[in-house]
Structure formats: C-alpha cells, structure tokens
C-alpha positions as CSV (number, residue, x, y, z in Angstrom):
1,X,0.5,-0.3,0.1
2,X,2.5,2.5,1.1
3,X,4.4,1.9,-2.7
4,X,1.1,2.0,-4.5
5,X,0.5,5.7,-2.3
6,X,4.5,6.8,-3.5
7,X,4.0,5.6,-7.1
8,X,0.9,7.6,-7.4
9,X,1.8,10.9,-6.0
10,X,5.1,10.4,-8.5
11,X,2.3,10.0,-11.5
12,X,0.3,12.8,-10.5
13,X,3.4,15.0,-9.8
14,X,4.3,13.9,-13.4
15,X,1.4,14.8,-15.0
16,X,1.2,18.2,-13.1
17,X,4.3,19.4,-14.6
18,X,4.4,17.7,-17.9
19,X,0.6,17.7,-19.0
20,X,0.0,20.2,-21.9
21,X,-2.4,22.8,-21.1
22,X,-5.1,23.0,-23.9
23,X,-6.7,25.9,-25.1
24,X,-10.4,26.1,-24.4
25,X,-11.1,26.9,-28.3
26,X,-9.0,25.5,-31.2
27,X,-6.3,28.2,-31.9
28,X,-6.5,27.2,-35.9
29,X,-8.6,24.7,-38.1
30,X,-7.4,22.6,-41.0
31,X,-8.8,21.6,-44.1
32,X,-7.6,19.2,-47.0
33,X,-7.5,20.6,-50.4
34,X,-8.5,17.7,-52.3
35,X,-6.7,17.0,-56.0
36,X,-8.4,15.6,-59.0
37,X,-7.1,12.4,-58.2
38,X,-9.1,11.9,-55.0
39,X,-10.6,8.9,-54.6
40,X,-14.1,8.3,-53.0
41,X,-16.7,10.4,-51.3
42,X,-13.8,11.2,-48.7
43,X,-13.7,14.5,-48.0
44,X,-12.0,15.0,-44.5
45,X,-8.7,13.1,-45.4
46,X,-6.4,12.4,-48.9
47,X,-7.7,8.9,-50.1
48,X,-5.3,9.4,-53.9
49,X,-4.3,7.2,-56.9
50,X,-1.1,7.5,-58.0
51,X,1.4,6.1,-60.7
52,X,4.8,4.5,-59.9
53,X,7.2,7.4,-59.4
54,X,4.4,10.3,-60.1
55,X,5.0,13.5,-57.9
56,X,2.1,15.3,-56.2
57,X,1.6,18.4,-54.2
58,X,-0.4,18.1,-51.2
59,X,-2.2,21.1,-49.8
60,X,-3.9,21.9,-46.5
61,X,-5.3,25.2,-45.6
62,X,-4.6,26.7,-41.9
63,X,-6.8,29.3,-40.6
64,X,-6.5,31.3,-38.1
65,X,-9.6,32.5,-36.4
66,X,-8.0,34.2,-33.1
67,X,-6.7,37.8,-32.8
68,X,-3.1,36.3,-32.1
69,X,-0.8,35.1,-34.5
70,X,-0.5,31.4,-34.7
71,X,2.7,29.1,-35.1
72,X,1.9,25.5,-36.6
73,X,4.1,22.8,-36.6
74,X,3.7,20.6,-39.0
75,X,4.7,16.4,-39.6
76,X,4.2,13.6,-41.7
77,X,4.2,10.2,-40.4
78,X,3.7,6.9,-41.4
79,X,0.8,4.8,-39.5
80,X,1.4,2.5,-36.8
81,X,-1.0,0.7,-34.5
82,X,-0.8,1.6,-30.7
83,X,-0.5,-0.6,-27.8
84,X,-4.8,-0.5,-27.6
85,X,-5.0,-1.7,-31.3
86,X,-5.5,1.1,-32.3
87,X,-4.0,3.1,-35.7
88,X,-2.3,6.0,-34.8
89,X,-0.3,9.0,-36.7
90,X,1.5,10.8,-33.8
91,X,4.8,9.1,-33.3
92,X,7.9,10.4,-35.0
93,X,10.0,8.3,-33.1
94,X,8.6,4.8,-33.1
95,X,10.6,2.2,-35.0
96,X,9.1,0.8,-37.8
97,X,8.0,-2.8,-38.9
98,X,10.6,-4.3,-40.7
99,X,8.0,-5.6,-43.7
100,X,7.3,-1.8,-44.2
101,X,9.7,-0.7,-47.4
102,X,7.7,2.9,-48.4
103,X,6.5,4.2,-45.2
104,X,4.6,7.6,-45.8
105,X,7.3,9.4,-43.7
106,X,9.8,8.3,-46.1
107,X,8.5,9.5,-49.2
108,X,6.2,12.5,-47.8
109,X,8.3,16.0,-47.2
110,X,7.1,18.8,-45.6
111,X,8.3,21.9,-47.6
112,X,7.8,24.3,-44.1
113,X,7.6,22.4,-40.8
114,X,6.7,25.6,-38.9
115,X,4.4,28.2,-39.9
116,X,3.1,31.2,-38.8
117,X,-0.5,32.3,-39.6
118,X,-1.0,35.6,-38.8
119,X,-4.2,36.6,-36.7
120,X,-7.9,36.3,-38.7
121,X,-5.8,34.8,-41.9
122,X,-5.1,31.8,-43.5
123,X,-2.2,30.3,-45.4
124,X,-1.8,26.9,-47.0
125,X,0.7,24.1,-45.8
126,X,2.4,22.0,-48.6
127,X,3.9,18.8,-48.8
128,X,5.5,16.9,-51.4
129,X,5.0,13.2,-52.1
130,X,6.8,10.8,-54.4
131,X,5.4,7.5,-54.8
132,X,7.9,4.6,-55.0
133,X,9.1,4.0,-58.4
134,X,8.3,0.5,-58.1
135,X,4.9,-0.9,-58.4
136,X,3.1,-1.9,-55.7
137,X,-0.3,-3.6,-54.4
138,X,-1.8,-2.5,-51.5
139,X,-2.6,1.1,-49.7
140,X,0.6,3.3,-47.9
141,X,-1.1,5.1,-44.9
142,X,0.0,7.9,-43.0
143,X,-1.0,11.3,-42.1
144,X,-0.4,15.1,-41.7
145,X,-0.1,16.0,-38.2
146,X,-0.5,20.3,-37.6
147,X,-0.1,21.2,-33.7
148,X,-0.2,24.4,-32.2
149,X,3.2,25.5,-30.7
150,X,3.1,26.6,-27.3
151,X,6.2,29.8,-26.5
152,X,8.7,29.0,-23.9
153,X,8.1,30.9,-20.8
154,X,11.8,31.2,-20.1
155,X,14.9,30.3,-22.3
156,X,15.7,27.1,-21.0
157,X,11.7,25.9,-21.1
158,X,10.6,22.9,-23.0
159,X,8.3,23.5,-25.6
160,X,4.8,22.0,-25.5
161,X,2.0,21.2,-28.4
162,X,-1.0,22.5,-27.0
163,X,-3.7,21.5,-29.9
164,X,-3.2,19.4,-33.2
165,X,-5.1,17.6,-36.0
166,X,-4.3,14.9,-38.1
167,X,-5.4,14.5,-41.8
168,X,-4.9,10.8,-43.3
169,X,-3.5,10.3,-46.4
170,X,-4.0,7.0,-48.0
171,X,-2.2,6.4,-51.4
172,X,-2.6,3.5,-54.1
173,X,-1.8,2.2,-57.2
174,X,-4.7,0.0,-58.1
175,X,-7.4,-2.0,-56.8
176,X,-5.5,-5.6,-56.7
177,X,-7.2,-6.7,-53.2
178,X,-4.6,-7.2,-50.7
179,X,-5.1,-10.5,-48.4
180,X,-3.9,-9.6,-44.7
181,X,-1.5,-11.7,-42.9
182,X,-0.9,-11.9,-39.5
183,X,1.8,-13.5,-37.7
184,X,2.9,-13.9,-33.8
185,X,6.4,-12.2,-32.4
186,X,7.7,-12.4,-29.5
187,X,5.5,-13.8,-26.1
188,X,7.2,-11.9,-22.8
189,X,6.8,-10.9,-19.2
190,X,6.3,-6.9,-19.0
191,X,4.5,-4.1,-17.6
192,X,2.2,-1.2,-18.4
193,X,1.5,1.4,-16.3
194,X,2.8,-0.4,-13.4
195,X,0.6,-3.1,-13.7
196,X,2.0,-6.9,-14.7
197,X,1.0,-8.5,-18.1
198,X,2.0,-11.0,-20.3
199,X,2.5,-9.2,-24.0
200,X,2.1,-11.3,-27.8
201,X,3.5,-9.5,-30.4
202,X,1.2,-9.1,-33.5
203,X,2.4,-8.3,-37.1
204,X,0.2,-7.8,-39.9
205,X,3.1,-7.9,-42.6
206,X,0.7,-6.7,-45.8
207,X,0.0,-3.4,-47.3
208,X,-3.5,-3.3,-46.2
209,X,-5.6,-2.0,-43.1
210,X,-6.8,-5.2,-40.9
211,X,-10.4,-4.4,-39.7
212,X,-12.5,-5.3,-37.0
213,X,-10.3,-7.6,-35.4
214,X,-10.9,-10.2,-32.3
215,X,-8.4,-11.5,-30.8
216,X,-8.9,-14.1,-27.7
217,X,-5.9,-14.8,-25.5
218,X,-5.2,-17.7,-22.8
219,X,-2.0,-18.4,-20.7
220,X,-1.3,-21.7,-19.4
221,X,1.0,-23.5,-17.3
222,X,2.8,-25.7,-19.4
223,X,1.1,-28.2,-19.8
224,X,-1.7,-26.9,-17.2
225,X,-5.6,-27.7,-18.5
226,X,-6.8,-24.4,-17.0
227,X,-6.1,-21.2,-18.0
228,X,-4.4,-18.5,-15.9
229,X,-5.1,-15.5,-17.6
230,X,-7.2,-14.9,-20.3
231,X,-8.3,-11.5,-23.0
232,X,-10.6,-11.1,-25.3
233,X,-11.0,-8.0,-27.5
234,X,-12.8,-6.9,-30.4
235,X,-12.7,-4.3,-33.1
236,X,-9.3,-3.7,-33.1
237,X,-7.6,-2.2,-36.5
238,X,-4.2,-2.7,-37.2
239,X,-2.1,-0.1,-39.9
240,X,-0.5,-1.8,-42.7
241,X,3.0,-3.6,-42.1
242,X,2.9,-2.7,-38.8
243,X,3.0,-4.6,-35.4
244,X,1.9,-3.5,-31.5
245,X,2.3,-5.7,-28.4
246,X,-1.0,-7.4,-27.3
247,X,-1.9,-7.4,-23.3
248,X,-3.0,-10.2,-21.7
249,X,-4.1,-8.9,-17.9
250,X,-2.6,-11.2,-14.8
251,X,-5.3,-10.0,-12.6
252,X,-2.6,-8.7,-10.2
253,X,-1.2,-11.4,-9.2
254,X,2.2,-11.8,-8.8
255,X,4.3,-13.5,-11.5
256,X,5.8,-16.6,-11.0
257,X,8.9,-18.0,-12.7
258,X,8.4,-21.1,-15.0
259,X,7.4,-22.5,-18.5
260,X,4.1,-21.5,-19.9
261,X,1.8,-22.1,-22.8
262,X,-0.3,-19.1,-24.7
263,X,-3.2,-20.1,-26.7
264,X,-4.3,-17.3,-29.2
265,X,-6.8,-16.7,-32.0
266,X,-7.4,-13.8,-34.1
267,X,-10.4,-13.4,-36.3
268,X,-11.1,-10.5,-39.1
269,X,-14.0,-11.1,-41.2
270,X,-13.2,-14.5,-43.1
271,X,-9.7,-15.1,-42.0
272,X,-8.7,-16.5,-38.6
273,X,-4.9,-17.0,-37.7
274,X,-4.2,-19.9,-34.2
275,X,-1.0,-20.5,-32.7
276,X,0.1,-22.6,-29.3
277,X,3.2,-21.4,-28.3
278,X,5.7,-22.0,-25.0
279,X,7.1,-19.3,-23.4
280,X,9.4,-19.1,-20.6
281,X,9.6,-16.5,-17.4
282,X,12.8,-16.3,-16.1
283,X,13.3,-15.5,-11.8
284,X,15.3,-12.0,-12.4
285,X,12.4,-10.5,-14.7
286,X,9.5,-12.2,-12.8
287,X,11.0,-10.6,-9.5
288,X,11.9,-7.1,-11.0
289,X,8.4,-6.8,-12.3
290,X,6.6,-8.1,-9.0
291,X,8.9,-5.5,-7.1
292,X,7.6,-2.5,-9.2
293,X,4.0,-3.7,-9.6
294,X,1.1,-2.1,-8.1
295,X,-1.3,-3.8,-5.7
296,X,-0.4,-7.0,-6.1
297,X,-2.9,-9.6,-4.7
298,X,0.1,-11.8,-3.2
299,X,-1.6,-15.1,-2.6
300,X,-5.1,-13.1,-2.3
301,X,-4.8,-12.3,1.2
302,X,-5.0,-8.5,0.3
303,X,-8.4,-8.9,-1.4
304,X,-9.6,-10.8,1.0
305,X,-8.4,-8.4,4.0
306,X,-9.8,-5.4,2.1
307,X,-13.6,-7.1,1.6
308,X,-13.3,-8.2,5.5
309,X,-12.4,-4.9,6.1
310,X,-14.8,-3.4,4.1
311,X,-17.5,-6.0,6.0
312,X,-16.4,-4.6,9.3
313,X,-16.8,-1.1,8.4
314,X,-20.1,-1.9,7.1
315,X,-21.0,-4.0,10.1
316,X,-20.3,-0.9,12.9
317,X,-21.9,1.3,10.5
318,X,-24.9,-0.5,10.6
319,X,-24.9,-0.9,14.4
320,X,-24.4,2.7,14.9
321,X,-26.8,3.4,13.3
322,X,-29.2,0.4,15.0
323,X,-28.3,2.1,18.2
324,X,-29.0,5.7,17.5
325,X,-32.5,4.2,16.3
326,X,-32.9,2.8,19.1
327,X,-31.9,6.2,21.5
328,X,-34.3,8.1,19.2
329,X,-37.2,6.0,20.1
330,X,-36.3,5.6,23.6
331,X,-36.2,9.6,24.0
332,X,-39.8,9.9,21.9
333,X,-41.6,7.2,24.5
334,X,-40.1,9.2,27.4
335,X,-41.3,12.7,26.4
336,X,-44.9,11.5,25.4
337,X,-45.1,9.8,28.6
338,X,-43.9,13.0,30.2
339,X,-46.1,14.9,28.1
340,X,-49.2,12.7,29.8
341,X,-48.5,12.7,33.1
342,X,-48.8,16.6,33.0
C-alpha cells in the first residue's frame, strides 16, 4: 500500500509538470485541398490514386480565427498500430515494422515544418509526396499532423504542443485486393502503467488495413489444463505493415518463474489465425516486475483482507445506526410519557 501511494504521488506530480494545457477553443483549423486524383466520397482526408514514381504536392489550408498569431508545426508520419489496437499517426520516433519498405513518412516531405499564421488570416501548408518507383499493390497509410506550438516561458523551458489535428493520407496504385497475413512474434512478461502483463507481439506484414480484428488469448502453465490468465478484445484495427504488443492482464497476480503456454486466436472477417506457443518467464524478470508492480494480490490475502475490512466497517455503521434509532425511540417514548403525566 505504501508503494502504491508513493507511485501515485509520483505519477500525479509528473502529470502536473508535463501535461499540456489545452486552449478552451481551437486556435486554428485545417482543411484538405482535395486534388483531381482524389478517390471516393471522402472529404476530410486524402485518398489518392497515383502512378509509380509520380510526384505530387498536397495542400492543406490553415486558418487562424483568433486575434493572435499562431505558430503551427507540421509533420508527416507513417501510420502505426498502438498498444490499444488502434491505428495511430502521432509517433515520430517509433521504429517502423521491418515489412514496411515505403512508409509515408519516408516518401513525404513537408515544405515548411513551422508555419506562422497571422491573426484572422489563412495560409497553406504544402507537402511533397513521391510514389515509389516500383509497382506496388495495397495501400500506403500515413497522417499529416498539425500542432500548435506553445511559446517557451523562458530560455530553458521545453516547448509543448497545445492543440493538434491529423489529416489521414491513403495512397494506392491500383485496385488489387491484398489479403492480410498476421504473425505471432515475441511473447514475454512486461509491465504497462505499473501493471504486470503478458504481451504477445502481433504483426500485419501486408499493405492492407486489418479491420474488425477480434482476439482471444489464454495463458496456461506448461501442460496445464486451466487458463491462468485470459483476454478478449473486439473491433481492433491494424495499420498496414505494422505490429503491436497485445497485452494480457494478469489480474494483479504476482508473476511466477517457469514455463508457460499461450493459446491465441485472431479473427478478421473470413480470416482466422491460431497459435499455441510455449514461452518462459525467468526468475530475474518475475522478481523485477513484481517489485515495481502496483497492488499485487499476494496469494489472495490482500483482496480477502480488503473485503473483510469493508464488511466490518459496514457492520459497525449498521450497529451505530441501529443504536442511534433505538436511542431516538426511547427519547420519544419518554417525552410522550412526560406529556401524558402533565
């Protein structure tokens, strides 16, 4: 409990010091200028059909409706899949998947990465895109991220993004249907937000968005018949040529060293992938994670003690309430008796 309080105080302090301050109203707005090779009915993002080797300049209108100048940072990022199983565009330092040969971040060039938009005016951000010279099936997925730059309070202050928009970009050369292919990578004991987890790395190594992904995972002791931990998820989505660590909750149970088996099934549409694979948790890893994890249930006694304490507390409250009512009744009876005698 003492460790939990200390960690929570630390996290609150870090959040207070580093959390961005968001304006009550957006300081700027963005709008994609759709070119002639825009596909479909989409108007809020780019969906472009391009030829191998074709070069094109994308334009986005930046409008500042406030009374002050706004500085906007512009970044072109490749899409990736975050730890929640959601397509994301906001990481600039995340390693790309080994299967991604032509990521949007590598074929797009932002002409001006920092743009000042004067008060009550608008201007355009321009991004140069060059399609790979080779013929390519499937899609290249990325995002243009526009972030308000916060002015530093002093020379040593760190700049922070206060407000941001993302405009998605989908590039393709043809209508060839690419079939997704999912792979299971490393399985290991890990920690997220001071909670112990078992993570299984899943990789989509094809140039296609994997939609409506459902996952069922179970962890067993080696040769065991009853699942120790299990996790189910639905409606996940993976970016093309990306991977992420799917986390299996351990229900705050201490990790124990030994040999384990993971059974995992993933389904997307008519496609299903299943694996049964052994993995090991060594003593050093288990001890390290257990020592830093929050609220571990040591053999179940912490949970039992908590429940017992609640029951006792409720019992005391009920007893006090009952005694108070009894006292009140006695006083009422005494008062009536005195009134009758008078």
